[in-house]
Structure formats: structure tokens, C-alpha cells
N, C-alpha and C positions, 0 to 999 in steps of 0.2 A: 559784210565783214567777216574773214575767217578766224576761227578762235583755237587758241593752242592752252594745252593744260600740260604742264611738266609735271612728272614725277622724279625725285630725286631723292638721294639717302645722305649726302656726304657734305661736301663744302661748297659745291654748287658752282663751280667755275665755268662749265659748260651751260649751266642754266642762266648765269649771269651774261655770258656771251648770246645766248639766243634771246632774251629780253632785251639787250641792248642793240641787237641788230634790228629786231622789229619795233624798237622803239616810237621810231616816226614813220611807219609803215602804214599808209593809208587804208591799207585791204586785208594786213595779218595781224592780231595781236594776241599777245600770251596774256590770258585771264587769269591764271592762277596756277600754283603750285601745290603739289601735294607731298608731303613726306611722310615716312614710316618711323623717324626718328625725331622726337621732340628737343633733341640737343643738336640736331645736325646745324651746320655753320650755313647750309644754304639760306636756312630763316633768317638768319641776320642780313644776308645780302637781299633778300626778298623784301625786309624792312627799308632798308637802305634806296631800293629800287621802287618801292611803293607797288608792289606786285603783292596781291592777297595770296597769303600762304595759309595752309592747313595741316594739321597733322591728324593722321588717322592710327589704329591700331590694330594687330592682328585679326581680331574678331570683326570689326568693320571690313576690313579687307579681303578675309578668306573664308566667312560665314555669314554673309548678308549682303543685300545690294546696295548698301550705304554709297559706296564709291561710285557704282554705275547710277545710282539715283543724282549723285552731286555732278558727276560729268554730263549727264542728260540736262540737267537742271542749267548749268553753264552753256548750253548748247555747243559742245566741243566738236569741233571738227578734226582733230587730231591730237591723238595723248602721244608726248615726246618724252621717252625715258633718258634721262641724263644723268646716269651714274644711280641708278634706282636699282636694288640688287636682290630684292625678292622676285618670285615667279608670277607672273599675270596669271589670276585665276579666270577658268573657263568663262565665267558668267561674264566678266569685263572684255575680253576676246569675242564674245558671241555678240555682246551690244554694239560693239565697235569693230567689226570684221574689215582688216586693211586700213585700220585707222589707229593702229598704234604701232610706234616705230620705236628702234632701239639704236644705239651707238655700242658698239665694240671695240676695243683695243688691239684689234689683231683682224689679220686675214681669214675669215672664217672659210672654210671650217677649221683650220689649226686653230688650237688653243681657247676652244669655247667650251660651254657647258657649266654644269654646277659649280660652283666654288673657284671658277675661271674670270678673275676680275682684277682690275687695279694692278699694281706690283706684282701678283701672281703670274698675271700673262706677261708682263716684260722681262721677269725672271727666267720664266720658260723658253722667251726666244731667245735668250741670252744663251741658256745652258744647252739649248740645242745647236747653237752655232748658226741661227738663221742667218743669210746675209740679206733678207727685207722683212720688214712687218709693214703695219698701218692700221687703218681704220676700216670697221664694215658697219654699214649702215642698213639696218633689214627690218622687215616688218617682224611684229611679235606673235607668235602661237603658243602652242600649249607646251612646247620643248626649249628648253634653255638654248637661244642662240641657235636655233634651226629654223627661222622665218624666212621667206623670200628674200633674197639679197638685193637691195635697189642700189647700194653704190660702194664703191672701195676706192680708197686712195693709199698708196704705198711709199714708203722711205726706206731708206739703205739702213742698214746695220753694220756698223764696222767693228772689227775686232778689239779696239779700243773702248767700245759703248758697254756700258754697264746698265743695268735695271733703270736707274734714274734718268742716264741720258736717251736712253730708249722711249721712256715716258714723257720727255720733253720732247722728243721729235714727235711722238704721237700726239700728244696735245695740240701740237702746233696744227696737225691735221684736222684735228677734231674742230678748233677755233674757226680755221677757213672753210671748212667743207659742210659741218652740220647744218647751221642756218641756212646755207644756200640749196641744200637737198631740200630742207623742209619749206621753203619758198618755192622751188620748183613743184613739190607735191602737192602743195595750196593753190598754184596758180591754175 
């Protein structure tokens, strides 16, 4: 059995989609979710979906091996960042080389880096009159959004689109492709 631990910071719609996708899978399971926000809506989703969820603070994350030890204790095969906003420390990357992936709501290398997440990305796409955007699933390294690209999917941006409608198009790509890419990586 391959074991996934998801990291999330917000509402958790991607996390829920992944959990549901693997709910009846006989070879892959989501064993836990970790969050850096004790008030994150994703915790409510995990409670409803009966997935163990745990909160950690910045000290545990950046200045200790507590998260590494937890991931090892869970026999984690893949760490999936689904709306997780903190930069992953080098001790976690070293403990799980090429075993941490992230999804970014743009076609990297465009609109990546520190501070580029969520609506900020979609607004930048709109402001720059892009004709397409999409998602990038990539490995995590020591730099924001610079790890090797695993998969990209595109969607058209129309002149009538605003940041919200762009976000809806991108979310549809995320929901469709993220679980399938995870499954392929673990097969």
C-alpha cells in the first residue's frame, strides 16, 4: 500500500478531491493531512472525511525534525502539497528526495515564486493579457516553484475573463489532473 500525506493551509478543496479519489483505491491511501493553520477549513473537511489531521507550528516545521519524524512514522511514500503556502525546509526535502510534489495555478515558470499563489496568480494572468494559463505539478526543491516539472495542463483565457473566472477554469484542471498524476507517480 502506497501512503500519501497531504499538506494544506486553506479550505482544502484539492485535498478533499484527492482524498475522495483514493477513497476506494486498494493500493494507494491518504493516511494523514498536516496543516500550519489551526483554523484552516481543511480541518473540517478531514473531520467529515475521517482522515487524521494534525496542526504544526513554525518552530516544529522549521527548527526541528518533528515533521520529518512524523512523516517517517507514517511510512510516507509521497508528500502532496495542496494549497500549502510555506516553503519546505531543507531537512524535509533531504529526507524525502523526489517524494514531495506541489501544484501551482499557472504554467510555470510564469507567475511562480514567493508570494505568487491563489488569486494573486490569476490576477497577474489577467493583468498581463495572457491568452492561456493552467496548472503545473512539480517536484519541490529548496526554491519556490522551481522544482522539475512533472505535468502541465492548459486552459484558454478569454478577454471577458476576470481573476475569479480564471480561477474556476484552473480549479477544474486541478481537480481533473492532480489525483491522476499522483496515481501515476505511485504506480
